[in-house]
CHARMM internal coordinates of N, CA and C (Angstrom, degrees):
IC EDIT
DIST 1 N 1 CA 1.4449
DIST 1 CA 1 C 1.5222
ANGL 1 N 1 CA 1 C 110.02
DIST 1 C 2 N 1.3060
ANGL 1 CA 1 C 2 N 114.73
DIHE 1 N 1 CA 1 C 2 N 166.45
DIST 2 N 2 CA 1.4493
ANGL 1 C 2 N 2 CA 120.46
DIHE 1 CA 1 C 2 N 2 CA 179.49
DIST 2 CA 2 C 1.5228
ANGL 2 N 2 CA 2 C 110.23
DIHE 1 C 2 N 2 CA 2 C -92.08
DIST 2 C 3 N 1.3114
ANGL 2 CA 2 C 3 N 116.35
DIHE 2 N 2 CA 2 C 3 N 153.17
DIST 3 N 3 CA 1.4532
ANGL 2 C 3 N 3 CA 121.32
DIHE 2 CA 2 C 3 N 3 CA 175.62
DIST 3 CA 3 C 1.5160
ANGL 3 N 3 CA 3 C 112.33
DIHE 2 C 3 N 3 CA 3 C 85.60
DIST 3 C 4 N 1.3260
ANGL 3 CA 3 C 4 N 115.61
DIHE 3 N 3 CA 3 C 4 N -177.19
DIST 4 N 4 CA 1.4602
ANGL 3 C 4 N 4 CA 120.00
DIHE 3 CA 3 C 4 N 4 CA -177.96
DIST 4 CA 4 C 1.5340
ANGL 4 N 4 CA 4 C 111.80
DIHE 3 C 4 N 4 CA 4 C -75.57
DIST 4 C 5 N 1.2981
ANGL 4 CA 4 C 5 N 114.95
DIHE 4 N 4 CA 4 C 5 N 159.66
DIST 5 N 5 CA 1.4652
ANGL 4 C 5 N 5 CA 119.25
DIHE 4 CA 4 C 5 N 5 CA 175.90
DIST 5 CA 5 C 1.5193
ANGL 5 N 5 CA 5 C 109.27
DIHE 4 C 5 N 5 CA 5 C -69.96
DIST 5 C 6 N 1.3096
ANGL 5 CA 5 C 6 N 116.18
DIHE 5 N 5 CA 5 C 6 N 149.53
DIST 6 N 6 CA 1.4579
ANGL 5 C 6 N 6 CA 119.58
DIHE 5 CA 5 C 6 N 6 CA -178.32
DIST 6 CA 6 C 1.5242
ANGL 6 N 6 CA 6 C 111.50
DIHE 5 C 6 N 6 CA 6 C -65.09
DIST 6 C 7 N 1.3315
ANGL 6 CA 6 C 7 N 117.43
DIHE 6 N 6 CA 6 C 7 N -29.63
DIST 7 N 7 CA 1.4523
ANGL 6 C 7 N 7 CA 119.92
DIHE 6 CA 6 C 7 N 7 CA 177.58
DIST 7 CA 7 C 1.5146
ANGL 7 N 7 CA 7 C 112.78
DIHE 6 C 7 N 7 CA 7 C -64.77
DIST 7 C 8 N 1.3373
ANGL 7 CA 7 C 8 N 117.10
DIHE 7 N 7 CA 7 C 8 N -34.25
DIST 8 N 8 CA 1.4640
ANGL 7 C 8 N 8 CA 119.45
DIHE 7 CA 7 C 8 N 8 CA 178.21
DIST 8 CA 8 C 1.5210
ANGL 8 N 8 CA 8 C 111.53
DIHE 7 C 8 N 8 CA 8 C -80.85
DIST 8 C 9 N 1.3237
ANGL 8 CA 8 C 9 N 117.23
DIHE 8 N 8 CA 8 C 9 N -30.37
DIST 9 N 9 CA 1.4724
ANGL 8 C 9 N 9 CA 119.91
DIHE 8 CA 8 C 9 N 9 CA 178.84
DIST 9 CA 9 C 1.5180
ANGL 9 N 9 CA 9 C 110.57
DIHE 8 C 9 N 9 CA 9 C -67.43
DIST 9 C 10 N 1.3159
ANGL 9 CA 9 C 10 N 115.55
DIHE 9 N 9 CA 9 C 10 N -45.52
DIST 10 N 10 CA 1.4572
ANGL 9 C 10 N 10 CA 119.81
DIHE 9 CA 9 C 10 N 10 CA -175.84
DIST 10 CA 10 C 1.5236
ANGL 10 N 10 CA 10 C 112.43
DIHE 9 C 10 N 10 CA 10 C -96.02
DIST 10 C 11 N 1.3283
ANGL 10 CA 10 C 11 N 117.61
DIHE 10 N 10 CA 10 C 11 N 20.38
DIST 11 N 11 CA 1.4581
ANGL 10 C 11 N 11 CA 120.82
DIHE 10 CA 10 C 11 N 11 CA 176.40
DIST 11 CA 11 C 1.5251
ANGL 11 N 11 CA 11 C 110.31
DIHE 10 C 11 N 11 CA 11 C -70.00
DIST 11 C 12 N 1.3182
ANGL 11 CA 11 C 12 N 117.38
DIHE 11 N 11 CA 11 C 12 N -32.72
DIST 12 N 12 CA 1.4612
ANGL 11 C 12 N 12 CA 120.02
DIHE 11 CA 11 C 12 N 12 CA 175.92
DIST 12 CA 12 C 1.5208
ANGL 12 N 12 CA 12 C 108.67
DIHE 11 C 12 N 12 CA 12 C -131.16
DIST 12 C 13 N 1.2909
ANGL 12 CA 12 C 13 N 115.25
DIHE 12 N 12 CA 12 C 13 N 156.62
DIST 13 N 13 CA 1.4565
ANGL 12 C 13 N 13 CA 121.14
DIHE 12 CA 12 C 13 N 13 CA -179.08
DIST 13 CA 13 C 1.5203
ANGL 13 N 13 CA 13 C 111.58
DIHE 12 C 13 N 13 CA 13 C -65.30
DIST 13 C 14 N 1.3425
ANGL 13 CA 13 C 14 N 117.27
DIHE 13 N 13 CA 13 C 14 N -38.22
DIST 14 N 14 CA 1.4606
ANGL 13 C 14 N 14 CA 120.70
DIHE 13 CA 13 C 14 N 14 CA -178.11
DIST 14 CA 14 C 1.5201
ANGL 14 N 14 CA 14 C 111.93
DIHE 13 C 14 N 14 CA 14 C -69.36
DIST 14 C 15 N 1.3257
ANGL 14 CA 14 C 15 N 117.10
DIHE 14 N 14 CA 14 C 15 N -36.87
DIST 15 N 15 CA 1.4690
ANGL 14 C 15 N 15 CA 118.77
DIHE 14 CA 14 C 15 N 15 CA 175.61
DIST 15 CA 15 C 1.5174
ANGL 15 N 15 CA 15 C 110.98
DIHE 14 C 15 N 15 CA 15 C -64.78
DIST 15 C 16 N 1.3219
ANGL 15 CA 15 C 16 N 116.42
DIHE 15 N 15 CA 15 C 16 N -38.97
DIST 16 N 16 CA 1.4615
ANGL 15 C 16 N 16 CA 120.06
DIHE 15 CA 15 C 16 N 16 CA 178.57
DIST 16 CA 16 C 1.5257
ANGL 16 N 16 CA 16 C 110.91
DIHE 15 C 16 N 16 CA 16 C -64.65
DIST 16 C 17 N 1.3301
ANGL 16 CA 16 C 17 N 116.67
DIHE 16 N 16 CA 16 C 17 N -39.52
DIST 17 N 17 CA 1.4686
ANGL 16 C 17 N 17 CA 119.94
DIHE 16 CA 16 C 17 N 17 CA 178.94
DIST 17 CA 17 C 1.5258
ANGL 17 N 17 CA 17 C 110.54
DIHE 16 C 17 N 17 CA 17 C -66.56
DIST 17 C 18 N 1.3281
ANGL 17 CA 17 C 18 N 117.57
DIHE 17 N 17 CA 17 C 18 N -43.69
DIST 18 N 18 CA 1.4698
ANGL 17 C 18 N 18 CA 120.50
DIHE 17 CA 17 C 18 N 18 CA 178.23
DIST 18 CA 18 C 1.5254
ANGL 18 N 18 CA 18 C 111.18
DIHE 17 C 18 N 18 CA 18 C -63.67
DIST 18 C 19 N 1.3303
ANGL 18 CA 18 C 19 N 117.19
DIHE 18 N 18 CA 18 C 19 N -39.74
DIST 19 N 19 CA 1.4643
ANGL 18 C 19 N 19 CA 121.02
DIHE 18 CA 18 C 19 N 19 CA 179.53
DIST 19 CA 19 C 1.5240
ANGL 19 N 19 CA 19 C 109.89
DIHE 18 C 19 N 19 CA 19 C -64.06
DIST 19 C 20 N 1.3414
ANGL 19 CA 19 C 20 N 117.05
DIHE 19 N 19 CA 19 C 20 N -46.62
DIST 20 N 20 CA 1.4606
ANGL 19 C 20 N 20 CA 121.06
DIHE 19 CA 19 C 20 N 20 CA 179.95
DIST 20 CA 20 C 1.5322
ANGL 20 N 20 CA 20 C 111.06
DIHE 19 C 20 N 20 CA 20 C -64.19
DIST 20 C 21 N 1.3299
ANGL 20 CA 20 C 21 N 116.85
DIHE 20 N 20 CA 20 C 21 N -39.52
DIST 21 N 21 CA 1.4607
ANGL 20 C 21 N 21 CA 120.04
DIHE 20 CA 20 C 21 N 21 CA 179.00
DIST 21 CA 21 C 1.5265
ANGL 21 N 21 CA 21 C 110.84
DIHE 20 C 21 N 21 CA 21 C -65.96
DIST 21 C 22 N 1.3215
ANGL 21 CA 21 C 22 N 117.65
DIHE 21 N 21 CA 21 C 22 N -36.90
DIST 22 N 22 CA 1.4649
ANGL 21 C 22 N 22 CA 119.57
DIHE 21 CA 21 C 22 N 22 CA 178.86
DIST 22 CA 22 C 1.5203
ANGL 22 N 22 CA 22 C 111.29
DIHE 21 C 22 N 22 CA 22 C -68.50
DIST 22 C 23 N 1.3225
ANGL 22 CA 22 C 23 N 117.53
DIHE 22 N 22 CA 22 C 23 N -37.21
DIST 23 N 23 CA 1.4708
ANGL 22 C 23 N 23 CA 120.52
DIHE 22 CA 22 C 23 N 23 CA 176.79
DIST 23 CA 23 C 1.5247
ANGL 23 N 23 CA 23 C 110.10
DIHE 22 C 23 N 23 CA 23 C -65.67
DIST 23 C 24 N 1.3241
ANGL 23 CA 23 C 24 N 116.83
DIHE 23 N 23 CA 23 C 24 N -41.68
DIST 24 N 24 CA 1.4683
ANGL 23 C 24 N 24 CA 120.07
DIHE 23 CA 23 C 24 N 24 CA 178.42
DIST 24 CA 24 C 1.5280
ANGL 24 N 24 CA 24 C 111.20
DIHE 23 C 24 N 24 CA 24 C -65.12
DIST 24 C 25 N 1.3253
ANGL 24 CA 24 C 25 N 117.55
DIHE 24 N 24 CA 24 C 25 N -39.48
DIST 25 N 25 CA 1.4653
ANGL 24 C 25 N 25 CA 120.91
DIHE 24 CA 24 C 25 N 25 CA 178.55
DIST 25 CA 25 C 1.5251
ANGL 25 N 25 CA 25 C 110.67
DIHE 24 C 25 N 25 CA 25 C -66.53
DIST 25 C 26 N 1.3153
ANGL 25 CA 25 C 26 N 117.01
DIHE 25 N 25 CA 25 C 26 N -38.85
DIST 26 N 26 CA 1.4619
ANGL 25 C 26 N 26 CA 120.54
DIHE 25 CA 25 C 26 N 26 CA 176.91
DIST 26 CA 26 C 1.5232
ANGL 26 N 26 CA 26 C 110.61
DIHE 25 C 26 N 26 CA 26 C -62.75
DIST 26 C 27 N 1.3318
ANGL 26 CA 26 C 27 N 117.20
DIHE 26 N 26 CA 26 C 27 N -46.47
DIST 27 N 27 CA 1.4588
ANGL 26 C 27 N 27 CA 120.39
DIHE 26 CA 26 C 27 N 27 CA 179.65
DIST 27 CA 27 C 1.5198
ANGL 27 N 27 CA 27 C 111.14
DIHE 26 C 27 N 27 CA 27 C -63.58
DIST 27 C 28 N 1.3267
ANGL 27 CA 27 C 28 N 117.22
DIHE 27 N 27 CA 27 C 28 N -39.39
DIST 28 N 28 CA 1.4642
ANGL 27 C 28 N 28 CA 121.21
DIHE 27 CA 27 C 28 N 28 CA -179.90
DIST 28 CA 28 C 1.5195
ANGL 28 N 28 CA 28 C 111.19
DIHE 27 C 28 N 28 CA 28 C -64.87
DIST 28 C 29 N 1.3305
ANGL 28 CA 28 C 29 N 117.31
DIHE 28 N 28 CA 28 C 29 N -35.03
DIST 29 N 29 CA 1.4591
ANGL 28 C 29 N 29 CA 119.89
DIHE 28 CA 28 C 29 N 29 CA -177.62
DIST 29 CA 29 C 1.5260
ANGL 29 N 29 CA 29 C 112.79
DIHE 28 C 29 N 29 CA 29 C -82.84
DIST 29 C 30 N 1.3164
ANGL 29 CA 29 C 30 N 117.83
DIHE 29 N 29 CA 29 C 30 N -22.68
DIST 30 N 30 CA 1.4671
ANGL 29 C 30 N 30 CA 121.02
DIHE 29 CA 29 C 30 N 30 CA -175.30
DIST 30 CA 30 C 1.5242
ANGL 30 N 30 CA 30 C 112.24
DIHE 29 C 30 N 30 CA 30 C -91.69
DIST 30 C 31 N 1.3146
ANGL 30 CA 30 C 31 N 117.90
DIHE 30 N 30 CA 30 C 31 N -41.76
DIST 31 N 31 CA 1.4647
ANGL 30 C 31 N 31 CA 121.54
DIHE 30 CA 30 C 31 N 31 CA -174.29
DIST 31 CA 31 C 1.5256
ANGL 31 N 31 CA 31 C 108.91
DIHE 30 C 31 N 31 CA 31 C -79.62
DIST 31 C 32 N 1.3466
ANGL 31 CA 31 C 32 N 117.85
DIHE 31 N 31 CA 31 C 32 N 127.61
DIST 32 N 32 CA 1.4655
ANGL 31 C 32 N 32 CA 119.77
DIHE 31 CA 31 C 32 N 32 CA -179.84
DIST 32 CA 32 C 1.5270
ANGL 32 N 32 CA 32 C 111.14
DIHE 31 C 32 N 32 CA 32 C -73.60
DIST 32 C 33 N 1.3022
ANGL 32 CA 32 C 33 N 115.38
DIHE 32 N 32 CA 32 C 33 N 157.48
DIST 33 N 33 CA 1.4494
ANGL 32 C 33 N 33 CA 121.39
DIHE 32 CA 32 C 33 N 33 CA 179.18
DIST 33 CA 33 C 1.5273
ANGL 33 N 33 CA 33 C 109.75
DIHE 32 C 33 N 33 CA 33 C -72.51
DIST 33 C 34 N 1.3169
ANGL 33 CA 33 C 34 N 116.97
DIHE 33 N 33 CA 33 C 34 N 147.61
DIST 34 N 34 CA 1.4677
ANGL 33 C 34 N 34 CA 120.80
DIHE 33 CA 33 C 34 N 34 CA -179.18
DIST 34 CA 34 C 1.5229
ANGL 34 N 34 CA 34 C 111.29
DIHE 33 C 34 N 34 CA 34 C -69.89
DIST 34 C 35 N 1.3211
ANGL 34 CA 34 C 35 N 117.98
DIHE 34 N 34 CA 34 C 35 N -29.98
DIST 35 N 35 CA 1.4588
ANGL 34 C 35 N 35 CA 120.75
DIHE 34 CA 34 C 35 N 35 CA -178.56
DIST 35 CA 35 C 1.5243
ANGL 35 N 35 CA 35 C 111.70
DIHE 34 C 35 N 35 CA 35 C -107.13
DIST 35 C 36 N 1.3071
ANGL 35 CA 35 C 36 N 116.03
DIHE 35 N 35 CA 35 C 36 N 36.27
DIST 36 N 36 CA 1.4588
ANGL 35 C 36 N 36 CA 121.42
DIHE 35 CA 35 C 36 N 36 CA -179.84
DIST 36 CA 36 C 1.5250
ANGL 36 N 36 CA 36 C 109.32
DIHE 35 C 36 N 36 CA 36 C -73.95
DIST 36 C 37 N 1.3267
ANGL 36 CA 36 C 37 N 116.68
DIHE 36 N 36 CA 36 C 37 N 110.98
DIST 37 N 37 CA 1.4679
ANGL 36 C 37 N 37 CA 121.85
DIHE 36 CA 36 C 37 N 37 CA -176.28
DIST 37 CA 37 C 1.5233
ANGL 37 N 37 CA 37 C 112.37
DIHE 36 C 37 N 37 CA 37 C -81.48
DIST 37 C 38 N 1.3258
ANGL 37 CA 37 C 38 N 118.19
DIHE 37 N 37 CA 37 C 38 N -18.81
DIST 38 N 38 CA 1.4574
ANGL 37 C 38 N 38 CA 121.31
DIHE 37 CA 37 C 38 N 38 CA -177.06
DIST 38 CA 38 C 1.5281
ANGL 38 N 38 CA 38 C 112.92
DIHE 37 C 38 N 38 CA 38 C -80.93
DIST 38 C 39 N 1.3080
ANGL 38 CA 38 C 39 N 116.75
DIHE 38 N 38 CA 38 C 39 N -10.60
DIST 39 N 39 CA 1.4644
ANGL 38 C 39 N 39 CA 119.86
DIHE 38 CA 38 C 39 N 39 CA -177.10
DIST 39 CA 39 C 1.5283
ANGL 39 N 39 CA 39 C 109.96
DIHE 38 C 39 N 39 CA 39 C -72.31
DIST 39 C 40 N 1.3052
ANGL 39 CA 39 C 40 N 114.62
DIHE 39 N 39 CA 39 C 40 N 145.24
DIST 40 N 40 CA 1.4614
ANGL 39 C 40 N 40 CA 120.02
DIHE 39 CA 39 C 40 N 40 CA 178.01
DIST 40 CA 40 C 1.5296
ANGL 40 N 40 CA 40 C 109.25
DIHE 39 C 40 N 40 CA 40 C -75.08
DIST 40 C 41 N 1.3273
ANGL 40 CA 40 C 41 N 117.41
DIHE 40 N 40 CA 40 C 41 N 148.03
DIST 41 N 41 CA 1.4587
ANGL 40 C 41 N 41 CA 118.83
DIHE 40 CA 40 C 41 N 41 CA 176.29
DIST 41 CA 41 C 1.5268
ANGL 41 N 41 CA 41 C 109.85
DIHE 40 C 41 N 41 CA 41 C -68.19
DIST 41 C 42 N 1.3136
ANGL 41 CA 41 C 42 N 117.16
DIHE 41 N 41 CA 41 C 42 N 149.91
DIST 42 N 42 CA 1.4696
ANGL 41 C 42 N 42 CA 118.67
DIHE 41 CA 41 C 42 N 42 CA -179.18
DIST 42 CA 42 C 1.5267
ANGL 42 N 42 CA 42 C 111.11
DIHE 41 C 42 N 42 CA 42 C -64.36
DIST 42 C 43 N 1.3021
ANGL 42 CA 42 C 43 N 115.92
DIHE 42 N 42 CA 42 C 43 N 140.93
DIST 43 N 43 CA 1.4562
ANGL 42 C 43 N 43 CA 121.30
DIHE 42 CA 42 C 43 N 43 CA 179.68
DIST 43 CA 43 C 1.5224
ANGL 43 N 43 CA 43 C 109.96
DIHE 42 C 43 N 43 CA 43 C -82.64
DIST 43 C 44 N 1.3262
ANGL 43 CA 43 C 44 N 115.24
DIHE 43 N 43 CA 43 C 44 N 151.19
DIST 44 N 44 CA 1.4538
ANGL 43 C 44 N 44 CA 119.74
DIHE 43 CA 43 C 44 N 44 CA 178.01
DIST 44 CA 44 C 1.5264
ANGL 44 N 44 CA 44 C 109.25
DIHE 43 C 44 N 44 CA 44 C -68.66
DIST 44 C 45 N 1.3016
ANGL 44 CA 44 C 45 N 115.97
DIHE 44 N 44 CA 44 C 45 N 142.54
DIST 45 N 45 CA 1.4593
ANGL 44 C 45 N 45 CA 120.74
DIHE 44 CA 44 C 45 N 45 CA -179.45
DIST 45 CA 45 C 1.5285
ANGL 45 N 45 CA 45 C 109.80
DIHE 44 C 45 N 45 CA 45 C -73.20
DIST 45 C 46 N 1.3095
ANGL 45 CA 45 C 46 N 115.83
DIHE 45 N 45 CA 45 C 46 N 133.61
DIST 46 N 46 CA 1.4558
ANGL 45 C 46 N 46 CA 121.85
DIHE 45 CA 45 C 46 N 46 CA 177.73
DIST 46 CA 46 C 1.5192
ANGL 46 N 46 CA 46 C 107.28
DIHE 45 C 46 N 46 CA 46 C -117.26
DIST 46 C 47 N 1.3206
ANGL 46 CA 46 C 47 N 115.97
DIHE 46 N 46 CA 46 C 47 N 125.28
DIST 47 N 47 CA 1.4522
ANGL 46 C 47 N 47 CA 120.51
DIHE 46 CA 46 C 47 N 47 CA -179.90
DIST 47 CA 47 C 1.5269
ANGL 47 N 47 CA 47 C 108.91
DIHE 46 C 47 N 47 CA 47 C -75.11
DIST 47 C 48 N 1.3338
ANGL 47 CA 47 C 48 N 118.94
DIHE 47 N 47 CA 47 C 48 N 116.26
DIST 48 N 48 CA 1.4597
ANGL 47 C 48 N 48 CA 120.05
DIHE 47 CA 47 C 48 N 48 CA -177.92
DIST 48 CA 48 C 1.5183
ANGL 48 N 48 CA 48 C 113.01
DIHE 47 C 48 N 48 CA 48 C -70.54
DIST 48 C 49 N 1.3317
ANGL 48 CA 48 C 49 N 117.80
DIHE 48 N 48 CA 48 C 49 N -17.64
DIST 49 N 49 CA 1.4651
ANGL 48 C 49 N 49 CA 121.23
DIHE 48 CA 48 C 49 N 49 CA -178.41
DIST 49 CA 49 C 1.5183
ANGL 49 N 49 CA 49 C 112.59
DIHE 48 C 49 N 49 CA 49 C -95.45
DIST 49 C 50 N 1.3212
ANGL 49 CA 49 C 50 N 117.36
DIHE 49 N 49 CA 49 C 50 N -4.61
DIST 50 N 50 CA 1.4568
ANGL 49 C 50 N 50 CA 120.30
DIHE 49 CA 49 C 50 N 50 CA -179.70
DIST 50 CA 50 C 1.5247
ANGL 50 N 50 CA 50 C 109.65
DIHE 49 C 50 N 50 CA 50 C -71.91
DIST 50 C 51 N 1.3059
ANGL 50 CA 50 C 51 N 115.60
DIHE 50 N 50 CA 50 C 51 N 144.92
DIST 51 N 51 CA 1.4563
ANGL 50 C 51 N 51 CA 119.89
DIHE 50 CA 50 C 51 N 51 CA 177.89
DIST 51 CA 51 C 1.5200
ANGL 51 N 51 CA 51 C 109.06
DIHE 50 C 51 N 51 CA 51 C -72.94
DIST 51 C 52 N 1.3167
ANGL 51 CA 51 C 52 N 115.03
DIHE 51 N 51 CA 51 C 52 N 141.54
DIST 52 N 52 CA 1.4537
ANGL 51 C 52 N 52 CA 120.67
DIHE 51 CA 51 C 52 N 52 CA 179.54
DIST 52 CA 52 C 1.5155
ANGL 52 N 52 CA 52 C 107.86
DIHE 51 C 52 N 52 CA 52 C -74.23
DIST 52 C 53 N 1.3221
ANGL 52 CA 52 C 53 N 115.90
DIHE 52 N 52 CA 52 C 53 N 126.21
DIST 53 N 53 CA 1.4562
ANGL 52 C 53 N 53 CA 120.27
DIHE 52 CA 52 C 53 N 53 CA 179.51
DIST 53 CA 53 C 1.5127
ANGL 53 N 53 CA 53 C 108.59
DIHE 52 C 53 N 53 CA 53 C -91.39
DIST 53 C 54 N 1.3288
ANGL 53 CA 53 C 54 N 115.11
DIHE 53 N 53 CA 53 C 54 N 125.83
DIST 54 N 54 CA 1.4460
ANGL 53 C 54 N 54 CA 120.40
DIHE 53 CA 53 C 54 N 54 CA 179.74
DIST 54 CA 54 C 1.5191
ANGL 54 N 54 CA 54 C 109.22
DIHE 53 C 54 N 54 CA 54 C -81.78
DIST 54 C 55 N 1.3168
ANGL 54 CA 54 C 55 N 114.42
DIHE 54 N 54 CA 54 C 55 N 144.87
DIST 55 N 55 CA 1.4623
ANGL 54 C 55 N 55 CA 118.45
DIHE 54 CA 54 C 55 N 55 CA 179.33
DIST 55 CA 55 C 1.5246
ANGL 55 N 55 CA 55 C 109.29
DIHE 54 C 55 N 55 CA 55 C -73.20
DIST 55 C 56 N 1.3292
ANGL 55 CA 55 C 56 N 117.29
DIHE 55 N 55 CA 55 C 56 N 156.85
DIST 56 N 56 CA 1.4512
ANGL 55 C 56 N 56 CA 121.70
DIHE 55 CA 55 C 56 N 56 CA -178.54
DIST 56 CA 56 C 1.5232
ANGL 56 N 56 CA 56 C 112.39
DIHE 55 C 56 N 56 CA 56 C -84.38
DIST 56 C 57 N 1.3465
ANGL 56 CA 56 C 57 N 117.05
DIHE 56 N 56 CA 56 C 57 N 6.27
DIST 57 N 57 CA 1.4650
ANGL 56 C 57 N 57 CA 120.80
DIHE 56 CA 56 C 57 N 57 CA -179.21
DIST 57 CA 57 C 1.5242
ANGL 57 N 57 CA 57 C 111.63
DIHE 56 C 57 N 57 CA 57 C -77.47
DIST 57 C 58 N 1.3264
ANGL 57 CA 57 C 58 N 119.30
DIHE 57 N 57 CA 57 C 58 N -14.88
DIST 58 N 58 CA 1.4698
ANGL 57 C 58 N 58 CA 121.39
DIHE 57 CA 57 C 58 N 58 CA -174.97
DIST 58 CA 58 C 1.4787
ANGL 58 N 58 CA 58 C 111.65
DIHE 57 C 58 N 58 CA 58 C -74.84
END
COOR INIT
IC SEED 1 N 1 CA 1 C
IC BUILD
């Protein structure tokens, strides 16, 4: 596995607090805000296997 062993993390109370704080900081920086106004609106899904429909203008 990645990272330190749980036995070494929880060997002291201060290491456990630092480990928990780092996990919380990681989650805070990775997860976007629910009211983020700068985010682009989701695009409509386009089926890549669908046949292209030609317009009747031709």
